[in-house]
A tleap script that builds the chain and sets N, CA, C and O, in Angstrom:
source leaprc.protein.ff14SB
mol = sequence {
  NMET SER ASN GLU GLU LYS ILE ALA ILE LEU
  GLU GLU ARG ASN ARG ASP LEU ARG ASP ARG
  ILE GLU LEU LEU GLU PHE LYS PHE GLU LEU
  LEU PHE ASP ASN SER GLU SER CYS ARG TYR
  PHE ILE GLU ARG ASN PHE SER ARG GLU GLN
  TYR ASN GLN VAL MET ASP LEU MET ASP LEU
  LEU ARG GLU LYS ILE ASP ARG LYS GLU LYS
  VAL SER SER ILE ALA TYR GLU SER GLU ILE
  ASN ARG ILE LYS SER ASP CYS ASP TYR HIE
  ASP ALA GLU ILE ILE ALA LYS LEU PHE MET
  GLU GLU GLY ARG TRP GLU GLU VAL PHE PRO
  ALA LEU TYR GLY SER SER MET LYS TYR LYS
  SER TYR LEU GLU ARG ARG LYS LYS GLY GLY
  ASN TYR PHE ALA CGLY
}
set mol.1.N position { -12.470 -9.961 42.774 }
set mol.1.CA position { -11.365 -9.577 41.802 }
set mol.1.C position { -10.506 -8.589 42.610 }
set mol.1.O position { -10.954 -7.588 43.170 }
set mol.2.N position { -9.131 -9.012 42.605 }
set mol.2.CA position { -8.281 -8.188 43.298 }
set mol.2.C position { -7.973 -6.832 42.591 }
set mol.2.O position { -8.184 -6.676 41.389 }
set mol.3.N position { -7.501 -5.931 43.342 }
set mol.3.CA position { -7.096 -4.552 42.850 }
set mol.3.C position { -6.078 -4.854 41.663 }
set mol.3.O position { -6.297 -4.253 40.611 }
set mol.4.N position { -5.090 -5.640 41.711 }
set mol.4.CA position { -4.055 -5.855 40.644 }
set mol.4.C position { -4.871 -6.509 39.277 }
set mol.4.O position { -4.564 -6.215 38.122 }
set mol.5.N position { -5.755 -7.267 39.577 }
set mol.5.CA position { -6.497 -7.672 38.338 }
set mol.5.C position { -7.402 -6.530 37.649 }
set mol.5.O position { -7.530 -6.404 36.431 }
set mol.6.N position { -7.964 -5.779 38.555 }
set mol.6.CA position { -8.801 -4.676 38.014 }
set mol.6.C position { -7.785 -3.669 37.340 }
set mol.6.O position { -8.078 -3.030 36.330 }
set mol.7.N position { -6.603 -3.584 37.963 }
set mol.7.CA position { -5.677 -2.515 37.094 }
set mol.7.C position { -5.054 -3.071 35.989 }
set mol.7.O position { -4.561 -2.368 35.108 }
set mol.8.N position { -5.039 -4.392 35.968 }
set mol.8.CA position { -4.551 -5.153 34.613 }
set mol.8.C position { -5.638 -4.842 33.485 }
set mol.8.O position { -5.358 -4.374 32.382 }
set mol.9.N position { -6.922 -5.173 33.929 }
set mol.9.CA position { -7.854 -4.928 33.009 }
set mol.9.C position { -7.979 -3.433 32.456 }
set mol.9.O position { -8.137 -3.144 31.270 }
set mol.10.N position { -7.888 -2.604 33.436 }
set mol.10.CA position { -7.780 -1.119 33.098 }
set mol.10.C position { -6.723 -0.780 32.048 }
set mol.10.O position { -6.885 -0.119 31.022 }
set mol.11.N position { -5.675 -1.326 32.475 }
set mol.11.CA position { -4.369 -1.096 31.529 }
set mol.11.C position { -4.598 -1.674 30.158 }
set mol.11.O position { -4.263 -1.019 29.171 }
set mol.12.N position { -5.179 -2.925 30.030 }
set mol.12.CA position { -5.540 -3.341 28.743 }
set mol.12.C position { -6.444 -2.516 27.985 }
set mol.12.O position { -6.190 -2.287 26.803 }
set mol.13.N position { -7.467 -2.047 28.534 }
set mol.13.CA position { -8.424 -1.269 28.034 }
set mol.13.C position { -7.908 0.186 27.568 }
set mol.13.O position { -8.374 0.796 26.605 }
set mol.14.N position { -6.907 0.627 28.378 }
set mol.14.CA position { -6.146 1.797 27.930 }
set mol.14.C position { -5.413 1.544 26.839 }
set mol.14.O position { -5.361 2.406 25.963 }
set mol.15.N position { -4.756 0.393 26.701 }
set mol.15.CA position { -3.794 0.113 25.335 }
set mol.15.C position { -4.860 0.071 24.196 }
set mol.15.O position { -4.732 0.707 23.150 }
set mol.16.N position { -5.812 -0.648 24.456 }
set mol.16.CA position { -6.842 -0.772 23.220 }
set mol.16.C position { -7.406 0.524 22.832 }
set mol.16.O position { -7.678 0.682 21.642 }
set mol.17.N position { -7.623 1.491 23.679 }
set mol.17.CA position { -8.090 2.857 23.331 }
set mol.17.C position { -7.033 3.572 22.675 }
set mol.17.O position { -7.320 4.273 21.706 }
set mol.18.N position { -5.760 3.481 23.106 }
set mol.18.CA position { -4.595 4.228 22.456 }
set mol.18.C position { -4.490 3.704 21.089 }
set mol.18.O position { -4.326 4.517 20.180 }
set mol.19.N position { -4.565 2.422 20.821 }
set mol.19.CA position { -4.336 1.888 19.581 }
set mol.19.C position { -5.572 2.255 18.615 }
set mol.19.O position { -5.329 2.337 17.411 }
set mol.20.N position { -6.726 2.454 19.018 }
set mol.20.CA position { -7.701 2.872 18.202 }
set mol.20.C position { -7.627 4.383 17.894 }
set mol.20.O position { -7.960 4.813 16.790 }
set mol.21.N position { -7.216 5.126 18.820 }
set mol.21.CA position { -7.127 6.604 18.594 }
set mol.21.C position { -5.813 6.674 17.534 }
set mol.21.O position { -5.833 7.474 16.600 }
set mol.22.N position { -4.906 5.955 17.712 }
set mol.22.CA position { -3.633 5.897 16.793 }
set mol.22.C position { -4.272 5.743 15.362 }
set mol.22.O position { -4.057 6.558 14.464 }
set mol.23.N position { -5.027 4.700 15.229 }
set mol.23.CA position { -5.479 4.379 13.849 }
set mol.23.C position { -6.527 5.473 13.326 }
set mol.23.O position { -6.515 5.813 12.143 }
set mol.24.N position { -7.301 5.933 14.111 }
set mol.24.CA position { -8.197 7.091 13.836 }
set mol.24.C position { -7.295 8.251 13.383 }
set mol.24.O position { -7.450 8.724 12.257 }
set mol.25.N position { -6.418 8.693 14.165 }
set mol.25.CA position { -5.409 9.680 13.814 }
set mol.25.C position { -4.725 9.597 12.454 }
set mol.25.O position { -4.539 10.532 11.675 }
set mol.26.N position { -4.362 8.237 12.293 }
set mol.26.CA position { -3.766 8.004 10.917 }
set mol.26.C position { -4.614 8.146 9.835 }
set mol.26.O position { -4.282 8.814 8.856 }
set mol.27.N position { -5.890 7.468 9.939 }
set mol.27.CA position { -6.859 7.623 8.885 }
set mol.27.C position { -7.193 9.130 8.459 }
set mol.27.O position { -7.401 9.480 7.297 }
set mol.28.N position { -7.211 9.906 9.499 }
set mol.28.CA position { -7.603 11.228 9.488 }
set mol.28.C position { -6.451 12.067 8.571 }
set mol.28.O position { -6.727 12.943 7.752 }
set mol.29.N position { -5.089 11.584 8.910 }
set mol.29.CA position { -4.029 12.197 8.024 }
set mol.29.C position { -4.125 11.777 6.575 }
set mol.29.O position { -3.809 12.554 5.674 }
set mol.30.N position { -4.535 10.623 6.361 }
set mol.30.CA position { -4.737 10.136 5.037 }
set mol.30.C position { -5.790 10.910 4.251 }
set mol.30.O position { -5.608 11.347 3.115 }
set mol.31.N position { -7.024 11.050 5.037 }
set mol.31.CA position { -8.118 11.786 4.440 }
set mol.31.C position { -7.697 13.262 4.018 }
set mol.31.O position { -8.185 13.839 3.047 }
set mol.32.N position { -6.791 13.772 4.812 }
set mol.32.CA position { -6.367 15.141 4.358 }
set mol.32.C position { -5.572 15.019 3.128 }
set mol.32.O position { -5.726 15.907 2.290 }
set mol.33.N position { -4.704 14.016 2.868 }
set mol.33.CA position { -4.029 13.778 1.597 }
set mol.33.C position { -4.891 13.827 0.419 }
set mol.33.O position { -4.596 14.424 -0.617 }
set mol.34.N position { -6.085 13.104 0.642 }
set mol.34.CA position { -7.130 13.084 -0.370 }
set mol.34.C position { -6.605 12.464 -1.696 }
set mol.34.O position { -6.958 12.963 -2.765 }
set mol.35.N position { -5.833 11.467 -1.660 }
set mol.35.CA position { -5.430 10.836 -3.003 }
set mol.35.C position { -6.121 9.560 -3.129 }
set mol.35.O position { -6.639 9.020 -2.152 }
set mol.36.N position { -6.145 9.083 -4.248 }
set mol.36.CA position { -6.892 7.706 -4.466 }
set mol.36.C position { -6.063 6.617 -3.596 }
set mol.36.O position { -6.665 5.742 -2.973 }
set mol.37.N position { -4.714 6.714 -3.588 }
set mol.37.CA position { -3.910 5.630 -2.781 }
set mol.37.C position { -4.379 5.801 -1.416 }
set mol.37.O position { -4.854 4.849 -0.797 }
set mol.38.N position { -4.265 7.033 -0.883 }
set mol.38.CA position { -4.684 7.215 0.516 }
set mol.38.C position { -6.173 6.614 0.758 }
set mol.38.O position { -6.403 5.841 1.688 }
set mol.39.N position { -7.051 6.992 -0.063 }
set mol.39.CA position { -8.382 6.491 0.018 }
set mol.39.C position { -8.485 4.793 0.192 }
set mol.39.O position { -9.222 4.159 0.947 }
set mol.40.N position { -7.599 4.354 -0.666 }
set mol.40.CA position { -7.433 2.835 -0.815 }
set mol.40.C position { -6.955 2.390 0.470 }
set mol.40.O position { -7.602 1.564 1.115 }
set mol.41.N position { -5.829 2.893 0.907 }
set mol.41.CA position { -5.322 2.491 2.273 }
set mol.41.C position { -6.344 2.551 3.419 }
set mol.41.O position { -6.375 1.645 4.251 }
set mol.42.N position { -7.157 3.572 3.479 }
set mol.42.CA position { -8.255 3.728 4.374 }
set mol.42.C position { -9.337 2.568 4.253 }
set mol.42.O position { -9.723 1.920 5.226 }
set mol.43.N position { -9.743 2.397 3.069 }
set mol.43.CA position { -10.656 1.353 2.821 }
set mol.43.C position { -10.135 -0.044 3.109 }
set mol.43.O position { -10.914 -0.868 3.587 }
set mol.44.N position { -9.063 -0.321 2.893 }
set mol.44.CA position { -8.419 -1.572 3.124 }
set mol.44.C position { -7.895 -1.655 4.721 }
set mol.44.O position { -7.417 -2.705 5.151 }
set mol.45.N position { -8.002 -0.686 5.400 }
set mol.45.CA position { -7.868 -0.562 6.921 }
set mol.45.C position { -6.290 -0.852 7.169 }
set mol.45.O position { -5.948 -1.686 8.009 }
set mol.46.N position { -5.475 -0.225 6.505 }
set mol.46.CA position { -3.974 -0.339 6.811 }
set mol.46.C position { -3.760 0.573 8.006 }
set mol.46.O position { -4.318 1.650 8.215 }
set mol.47.N position { -2.808 -0.076 8.791 }
set mol.47.CA position { -2.243 0.698 9.872 }
set mol.47.C position { -1.189 1.694 9.489 }
set mol.47.O position { -0.772 1.766 8.333 }
set mol.48.N position { -0.756 2.467 10.467 }
set mol.48.CA position { 0.352 3.438 10.064 }
set mol.48.C position { 1.682 2.558 9.742 }
set mol.48.O position { 2.367 2.780 8.744 }
set mol.49.N position { 1.966 1.577 10.651 }
set mol.49.CA position { 3.105 0.722 10.423 }
set mol.49.C position { 2.913 -0.080 8.985 }
set mol.49.O position { 3.836 -0.249 8.188 }
set mol.50.N position { 1.751 -0.478 8.819 }
set mol.50.CA position { 1.730 -1.199 7.564 }
set mol.50.C position { 1.972 -0.205 6.285 }
set mol.50.O position { 2.685 -0.538 5.338 }
set mol.51.N position { 1.387 0.888 6.356 }
set mol.51.CA position { 1.522 1.825 5.286 }
set mol.51.C position { 2.911 2.312 5.216 }
set mol.51.O position { 3.391 2.586 4.117 }
set mol.52.N position { 3.655 2.453 6.396 }
set mol.52.CA position { 5.179 2.781 6.178 }
set mol.52.C position { 5.946 1.675 5.753 }
set mol.52.O position { 7.049 1.861 5.239 }
set mol.53.N position { 5.466 0.510 5.917 }
set mol.53.CA position { 6.202 -0.827 5.289 }
set mol.53.C position { 5.975 -0.834 3.810 }
set mol.53.O position { 6.837 -1.261 3.043 }
set mol.54.N position { 4.866 -0.383 3.417 }
set mol.54.CA position { 4.485 -0.396 2.029 }
set mol.54.C position { 5.546 0.774 1.258 }
set mol.54.O position { 6.198 0.558 0.236 }
set mol.55.N position { 5.521 1.890 1.948 }
set mol.55.CA position { 6.339 2.984 1.512 }
set mol.55.C position { 7.810 2.531 1.416 }
set mol.55.O position { 8.474 2.801 0.416 }
set mol.56.N position { 8.287 1.884 2.393 }
set mol.56.CA position { 9.559 1.358 2.356 }
set mol.56.C position { 9.827 0.352 1.271 }
set mol.56.O position { 10.914 0.388 0.695 }
set mol.57.N position { 8.986 -0.478 0.970 }
set mol.57.CA position { 8.826 -1.473 -0.129 }
set mol.57.C position { 9.032 -0.847 -1.516 }
set mol.57.O position { 9.779 -1.272 -2.397 }
set mol.58.N position { 8.242 0.236 -1.558 }
set mol.58.CA position { 8.251 1.015 -2.875 }
set mol.58.C position { 9.614 1.624 -3.112 }
set mol.58.O position { 10.124 1.678 -4.230 }
set mol.59.N position { 10.198 2.095 -1.973 }
set mol.59.CA position { 11.466 2.697 -2.201 }
set mol.59.C position { 12.556 1.663 -2.469 }
set mol.59.O position { 13.470 1.900 -3.259 }
set mol.60.N position { 12.459 0.623 -1.866 }
set mol.60.CA position { 13.256 -0.579 -2.120 }
set mol.60.C position { 13.294 -0.977 -3.648 }
set mol.60.O position { 14.342 -1.104 -4.281 }
set mol.61.N position { 12.075 -1.151 -4.145 }
set mol.61.CA position { 11.746 -1.384 -5.568 }
set mol.61.C position { 12.485 -0.364 -6.564 }
set mol.61.O position { 13.148 -0.676 -7.553 }
set mol.62.N position { 12.216 0.939 -6.074 }
set mol.62.CA position { 12.744 1.968 -7.003 }
set mol.62.C position { 14.229 1.995 -7.009 }
set mol.62.O position { 14.806 2.397 -8.020 }
set mol.63.N position { 14.966 1.562 -5.861 }
set mol.63.CA position { 16.375 1.404 -5.735 }
set mol.63.C position { 16.832 0.302 -6.595 }
set mol.63.O position { 17.822 0.413 -7.317 }
set mol.64.N position { 16.127 -0.743 -6.521 }
set mol.64.CA position { 16.494 -1.884 -7.328 }
set mol.64.C position { 16.417 -1.556 -8.862 }
set mol.64.O position { 17.354 -1.808 -9.619 }
set mol.65.N position { 15.349 -1.030 -9.236 }
set mol.65.CA position { 15.106 -0.512 -10.623 }
set mol.65.C position { 16.281 0.388 -11.202 }
set mol.65.O position { 16.770 0.267 -12.326 }
set mol.66.N position { 16.634 1.287 -10.257 }
set mol.66.CA position { 17.560 2.291 -10.639 }
set mol.66.C position { 18.983 1.554 -10.776 }
set mol.66.O position { 19.794 2.022 -11.575 }
set mol.67.N position { 19.282 0.517 -10.086 }
set mol.67.CA position { 20.396 -0.343 -10.179 }
set mol.67.C position { 20.363 -1.254 -11.243 }
set mol.67.O position { 21.324 -2.001 -11.427 }
set mol.68.N position { 19.209 -1.289 -12.088 }
set mol.68.CA position { 19.003 -2.181 -13.221 }
set mol.68.C position { 18.933 -3.539 -12.616 }
set mol.68.O position { 19.404 -4.456 -13.289 }
set mol.69.N position { 18.393 -3.828 -11.388 }
set mol.69.CA position { 18.186 -5.119 -10.925 }
set mol.69.C position { 16.806 -5.527 -11.300 }
set mol.69.O position { 15.875 -4.725 -11.371 }
set mol.70.N position { 16.705 -6.800 -11.537 }
set mol.70.CA position { 15.305 -7.487 -11.768 }
set mol.70.C position { 14.219 -7.360 -10.587 }
set mol.70.O position { 14.539 -7.675 -9.441 }
set mol.71.N position { 13.116 -6.960 -10.845 }
set mol.71.CA position { 12.094 -6.923 -9.773 }
set mol.71.C position { 11.007 -7.970 -10.288 }
set mol.71.O position { 10.746 -8.137 -11.479 }
set mol.72.N position { 10.394 -8.671 -9.203 }
set mol.72.CA position { 9.409 -9.710 -9.476 }
set mol.72.C position { 8.089 -9.260 -9.044 }
set mol.72.O position { 7.960 -8.730 -7.941 }
set mol.73.N position { 7.032 -9.443 -9.885 }
set mol.73.CA position { 5.678 -9.080 -9.458 }
set mol.73.C position { 5.282 -10.063 -8.237 }
set mol.73.O position { 4.762 -9.675 -7.191 }
set mol.74.N position { 5.597 -11.333 -8.530 }
set mol.74.CA position { 5.322 -12.471 -7.571 }
set mol.74.C position { 5.940 -12.075 -6.144 }
set mol.74.O position { 5.291 -12.121 -5.099 }
set mol.75.N position { 7.363 -11.656 -6.248 }
set mol.75.CA position { 7.901 -11.342 -4.913 }
set mol.75.C position { 7.263 -9.983 -4.182 }
set mol.75.O position { 7.105 -9.873 -2.966 }
set mol.76.N position { 6.964 -9.082 -5.071 }
set mol.76.CA position { 6.306 -7.765 -4.682 }
set mol.76.C position { 4.907 -8.143 -4.073 }
set mol.76.O position { 4.535 -7.574 -3.047 }
set mol.77.N position { 4.123 -9.094 -4.685 }
set mol.77.CA position { 2.760 -9.381 -4.117 }
set mol.77.C position { 2.888 -10.185 -2.878 }
set mol.77.O position { 2.038 -10.109 -1.991 }
set mol.78.N position { 3.920 -10.946 -2.793 }
set mol.78.CA position { 4.170 -11.744 -1.466 }
set mol.78.C position { 4.473 -10.915 -0.339 }
set mol.78.O position { 4.008 -11.146 0.777 }
set mol.79.N position { 5.351 -9.816 -0.630 }
set mol.79.CA position { 5.736 -8.890 0.257 }
set mol.79.C position { 4.472 -8.097 0.793 }
set mol.79.O position { 4.341 -7.846 1.991 }
set mol.80.N position { 3.590 -7.735 -0.127 }
set mol.80.CA position { 2.334 -6.943 0.261 }
set mol.80.C position { 1.644 -7.842 1.192 }
set mol.80.O position { 1.188 -7.380 2.238 }
set mol.81.N position { 1.527 -9.065 0.909 }
set mol.81.CA position { 0.772 -10.087 1.768 }
set mol.81.C position { 1.409 -10.340 2.948 }
set mol.81.O position { 0.670 -10.710 3.860 }
set mol.82.N position { 2.761 -10.230 3.227 }
set mol.82.CA position { 3.332 -10.398 4.289 }
set mol.82.C position { 3.065 -9.116 5.336 }
set mol.82.O position { 2.909 -9.255 6.549 }
set mol.83.N position { 3.045 -7.946 4.677 }
set mol.83.CA position { 2.763 -6.700 5.402 }
set mol.83.C position { 1.279 -6.713 5.947 }
set mol.83.O position { 0.977 -6.338 7.080 }
set mol.84.N position { 0.488 -7.137 5.105 }
set mol.84.CA position { -0.863 -7.113 5.516 }
set mol.84.C position { -1.571 -8.458 4.946 }
set mol.84.O position { -1.842 -8.567 3.750 }
set mol.85.N position { -1.817 -9.360 5.792 }
set mol.85.CA position { -2.158 -10.866 5.389 }
set mol.85.C position { -3.374 -10.933 4.753 }
set mol.85.O position { -3.591 -11.997 4.173 }
set mol.86.N position { -4.353 -9.964 4.694 }
set mol.86.CA position { -5.542 -10.046 4.088 }
set mol.86.C position { -5.580 -9.299 2.637 }
set mol.86.O position { -6.595 -9.095 1.972 }
set mol.87.N position { -4.366 -8.973 2.330 }
set mol.87.CA position { -4.129 -8.305 0.858 }
set mol.87.C position { -3.651 -9.577 0.033 }
set mol.87.O position { -2.891 -10.447 0.458 }
set mol.88.N position { -4.235 -9.525 -1.217 }
set mol.88.CA position { -3.738 -10.430 -2.251 }
set mol.88.C position { -3.119 -9.685 -3.464 }
set mol.88.O position { -2.910 -8.475 -3.382 }
set mol.89.N position { -2.819 -10.388 -4.592 }
set mol.89.CA position { -2.300 -9.903 -5.668 }
set mol.89.C position { -3.044 -8.753 -6.264 }
set mol.89.O position { -2.462 -7.807 -6.794 }
set mol.90.N position { -4.315 -8.851 -6.170 }
set mol.90.CA position { -4.983 -7.619 -6.789 }
set mol.90.C position { -4.672 -6.367 -5.910 }
set mol.90.O position { -4.529 -5.244 -6.395 }
set mol.91.N position { -4.583 -6.641 -4.611 }
set mol.91.CA position { -4.440 -5.254 -3.765 }
set mol.91.C position { -3.177 -4.857 -4.107 }
set mol.91.O position { -3.012 -3.647 -4.259 }
set mol.92.N position { -2.012 -5.773 -4.305 }
set mol.92.CA position { -0.681 -5.254 -4.570 }
set mol.92.C position { -0.689 -4.628 -6.098 }
set mol.92.O position { 0.092 -3.701 -6.315 }
set mol.93.N position { -1.420 -5.030 -7.016 }
set mol.93.CA position { -1.466 -4.340 -8.303 }
set mol.93.C position { -2.067 -3.041 -8.222 }
set mol.93.O position { -1.582 -2.074 -8.809 }
set mol.94.N position { -3.225 -2.969 -7.437 }
set mol.94.CA position { -3.746 -1.791 -7.358 }
set mol.94.C position { -3.027 -0.593 -6.723 }
set mol.94.O position { -3.061 0.567 -7.134 }
set mol.95.N position { -2.274 -1.136 -5.494 }
set mol.95.CA position { -1.428 -0.188 -4.849 }
set mol.95.C position { -0.345 0.471 -5.645 }
set mol.95.O position { -0.083 1.670 -5.547 }
set mol.96.N position { 0.355 -0.477 -6.545 }
set mol.96.CA position { 1.488 -0.024 -7.517 }
set mol.96.C position { 0.848 0.898 -8.528 }
set mol.96.O position { 1.354 1.980 -8.829 }
set mol.97.N position { -0.271 0.445 -9.040 }
set mol.97.CA position { -0.958 1.210 -10.165 }
set mol.97.C position { -1.459 2.630 -9.644 }
set mol.97.O position { -1.298 3.635 -10.337 }
set mol.98.N position { -1.974 2.665 -8.595 }
set mol.98.CA position { -2.345 4.055 -7.867 }
set mol.98.C position { -1.282 4.936 -7.691 }
set mol.98.O position { -1.433 6.133 -7.937 }
set mol.99.N position { -0.110 4.437 -7.252 }
set mol.99.CA position { 1.056 5.184 -6.925 }
set mol.99.C position { 1.567 5.683 -8.410 }
set mol.99.O position { 1.934 6.852 -8.531 }
set mol.100.N position { 1.585 4.877 -9.427 }
set mol.100.CA position { 2.052 5.444 -10.692 }
set mol.100.C position { 1.166 6.358 -11.321 }
set mol.100.O position { 1.662 7.225 -12.040 }
set mol.101.N position { -0.101 6.305 -11.165 }
set mol.101.CA position { -1.126 7.210 -11.635 }
set mol.101.C position { -0.926 8.562 -10.791 }
set mol.101.O position { -1.246 9.621 -11.331 }
set mol.102.N position { -0.457 8.565 -9.612 }
set mol.102.CA position { -0.464 9.646 -8.922 }
set mol.102.C position { 1.081 10.358 -8.986 }
set mol.102.O position { 1.342 11.410 -8.403 }
set mol.103.N position { 1.987 9.642 -9.746 }
set mol.103.CA position { 3.290 10.379 -10.117 }
set mol.103.C position { 4.070 9.965 -9.000 }
set mol.103.O position { 4.975 10.742 -8.696 }
set mol.104.N position { 3.923 8.747 -8.189 }
set mol.104.CA position { 4.748 8.426 -7.276 }
set mol.104.C position { 5.310 7.107 -7.584 }
set mol.104.O position { 4.504 6.238 -7.916 }
set mol.105.N position { 6.546 6.811 -7.531 }
set mol.105.CA position { 7.090 5.572 -7.881 }
set mol.105.C position { 6.623 4.971 -9.251 }
set mol.105.O position { 6.307 3.801 -9.468 }
set mol.106.N position { 6.649 6.079 -10.176 }
set mol.106.CA position { 6.055 5.717 -11.473 }
set mol.106.C position { 6.761 4.490 -12.134 }
set mol.106.O position { 6.152 3.705 -12.861 }
set mol.107.N position { 7.889 4.397 -11.878 }
set mol.107.CA position { 8.714 3.291 -12.652 }
set mol.107.C position { 8.489 1.931 -12.114 }
set mol.107.O position { 8.912 0.964 -12.749 }
set mol.108.N position { 7.852 1.775 -10.986 }
set mol.108.CA position { 7.648 0.543 -10.342 }
set mol.108.C position { 6.525 -0.378 -11.036 }
set mol.108.O position { 6.705 -1.555 -11.349 }
set mol.109.N position { 5.359 0.336 -11.222 }
set mol.109.CA position { 4.231 -0.463 -11.808 }
set mol.109.C position { 4.681 -1.075 -13.225 }
set mol.109.O position { 4.482 -2.271 -13.433 }
set mol.110.N position { 5.259 -0.300 -14.157 }
set mol.110.CA position { 5.713 -0.959 -15.377 }
set mol.110.C position { 6.787 -2.012 -15.218 }
set mol.110.O position { 6.715 -3.034 -15.901 }
set mol.111.N position { 7.788 -1.829 -14.353 }
set mol.111.CA position { 8.627 -2.818 -14.039 }
set mol.111.C position { 8.179 -4.148 -13.514 }
set mol.111.O position { 8.826 -5.184 -13.667 }
set mol.112.N position { 7.031 -4.057 -12.886 }
set mol.112.CA position { 6.420 -5.304 -12.278 }
set mol.112.C position { 5.531 -5.881 -13.287 }
set mol.112.O position { 5.514 -7.092 -13.504 }
set mol.113.N position { 4.659 -4.891 -14.020 }
set mol.113.CA position { 3.547 -5.500 -14.742 }
set mol.113.C position { 3.695 -5.220 -16.181 }
set mol.113.O position { 2.802 -5.573 -16.953 }
set mol.114.N position { 4.792 -4.591 -16.622 }
set mol.114.CA position { 4.770 -4.245 -18.103 }
set mol.114.C position { 4.753 -5.339 -19.026 }
set mol.114.O position { 4.396 -5.185 -20.194 }
set mol.115.N position { 5.168 -6.571 -18.497 }
set mol.115.CA position { 5.071 -7.502 -19.646 }
set mol.115.C position { 3.934 -8.363 -19.622 }
set mol.115.O position { 3.797 -9.305 -20.402 }
set mol.116.N position { 3.010 -8.007 -18.616 }
set mol.116.CA position { 1.677 -8.723 -18.470 }
set mol.116.C position { 0.738 -8.298 -19.629 }
set mol.116.O position { 0.581 -7.111 -19.914 }
set mol.117.N position { 0.195 -9.186 -20.205 }
set mol.117.CA position { -0.893 -9.011 -21.241 }
set mol.117.C position { -2.076 -8.119 -20.609 }
set mol.117.O position { -2.633 -7.245 -21.273 }
set mol.118.N position { -2.375 -8.374 -19.436 }
set mol.118.CA position { -3.347 -7.520 -18.698 }
set mol.118.C position { -3.218 -6.022 -18.837 }
set mol.118.O position { -4.159 -5.255 -19.043 }
set mol.119.N position { -1.872 -5.672 -18.692 }
set mol.119.CA position { -1.589 -4.301 -18.608 }
set mol.119.C position { -0.800 -3.566 -19.738 }
set mol.119.O position { -0.535 -2.363 -19.745 }
set mol.120.N position { -0.496 -4.407 -20.612 }
set mol.120.CA position { 0.363 -3.970 -21.944 }
set mol.120.C position { -0.326 -2.925 -22.599 }
set mol.120.O position { 0.364 -1.928 -22.813 }
set mol.121.N position { -1.574 -2.882 -22.998 }
set mol.121.CA position { -2.197 -1.963 -23.836 }
set mol.121.C position { -2.420 -0.616 -22.919 }
set mol.121.O position { -2.339 0.515 -23.399 }
set mol.122.N position { -2.686 -0.860 -21.659 }
set mol.122.CA position { -2.886 0.211 -20.703 }
set mol.122.C position { -1.602 0.969 -20.728 }
set mol.122.O position { -1.651 2.147 -21.083 }
set mol.123.N position { -0.621 0.515 -20.443 }
set mol.123.CA position { 0.782 1.042 -20.420 }
set mol.123.C position { 1.286 1.768 -21.652 }
set mol.123.O position { 1.947 2.806 -21.603 }
set mol.124.N position { 0.901 1.104 -22.826 }
set mol.124.CA position { 1.168 1.719 -24.065 }
set mol.124.C position { 0.402 3.085 -24.332 }
set mol.124.O position { 0.994 4.081 -24.750 }
set mol.125.N position { -0.923 3.059 -24.068 }
set mol.125.CA position { -1.886 4.107 -24.003 }
set mol.125.C position { -1.295 5.234 -23.072 }
set mol.125.O position { -1.285 6.405 -23.449 }
set mol.126.N position { -0.840 4.877 -21.938 }
set mol.126.CA position { -0.291 5.710 -20.994 }
set mol.126.C position { 0.930 6.431 -21.408 }
set mol.126.O position { 1.085 7.606 -21.076 }
set mol.127.N position { 1.803 5.800 -22.111 }
set mol.127.CA position { 3.107 6.457 -22.713 }
set mol.127.C position { 2.805 7.324 -23.712 }
set mol.127.O position { 3.496 8.316 -23.941 }
set mol.128.N position { 1.688 6.993 -24.417 }
set mol.128.CA position { 1.301 8.018 -25.532 }
set mol.128.C position { 0.363 9.037 -25.046 }
set mol.128.O position { -0.085 9.864 -25.840 }
set mol.129.N position { 0.025 9.046 -23.795 }
set mol.129.CA position { -0.797 10.213 -23.210 }
set mol.129.C position { -2.257 9.807 -23.655 }
set mol.129.O position { -3.055 10.743 -23.702 }
set mol.130.N position { -2.652 8.749 -23.936 }
set mol.130.CA position { -4.050 8.469 -24.520 }
set mol.130.C position { -5.016 8.110 -23.288 }
set mol.130.O position { -4.720 8.198 -22.096 }
set mol.131.N position { -6.085 7.739 -23.769 }
set mol.131.CA position { -7.295 7.371 -22.830 }
set mol.131.C position { -6.926 5.932 -22.232 }
set mol.131.O position { -7.098 4.942 -22.944 }
set mol.132.N position { -6.437 5.805 -20.976 }
set mol.132.CA position { -6.200 4.658 -20.351 }
set mol.132.C position { -7.311 3.627 -20.008 }
set mol.132.O position { -7.127 2.501 -19.547 }
set mol.133.N position { -8.585 4.257 -20.338 }
set mol.133.CA position { -9.661 3.234 -19.819 }
set mol.133.C position { -10.479 2.646 -21.172 }
set mol.133.O position { -11.452 1.899 -21.080 }
set mol.134.N position { -9.991 3.050 -22.255 }
set mol.134.CA position { -10.602 2.636 -23.476 }
set mol.134.C position { -10.171 1.103 -23.720 }
set mol.134.O position { -9.061 0.680 -23.396 }
set mol.135.N position { -11.075 0.393 -24.269 }
set mol.135.CA position { -10.880 -0.957 -24.366 }
set mol.135.C position { -9.735 -1.302 -25.376 }
set mol.135.O position { -9.429 -2.476 -25.584 }
savepdb mol mol.pdb
quit
């Protein structure tokens, strides 16, 4: 093996280690936040870039809602899947719901899922300040 090949291998290993350190640092930051949403992002192994893209998406949805534009749960779920290919509509629902429960982008979840029978009573109880988890 030539010196150039050895250097290339070492450079690749160095990039891999830097990427792993970046991911660990990011997860450490999320742990300090200690919110349900941050724990979910850790559990689902989001990178910092993916996390930032989700934050940008939530900001975009808020802006659309503020301008009284229609938002679509299907488009939102597709965008979450584009950001992280192993996420499906369940992940998208959970992310939006966790943010709402934490008081972040509170208007997004009801705009996306408010007409869904699955969440109608949950959102009604939430509006009234009731028990969200009762049947």
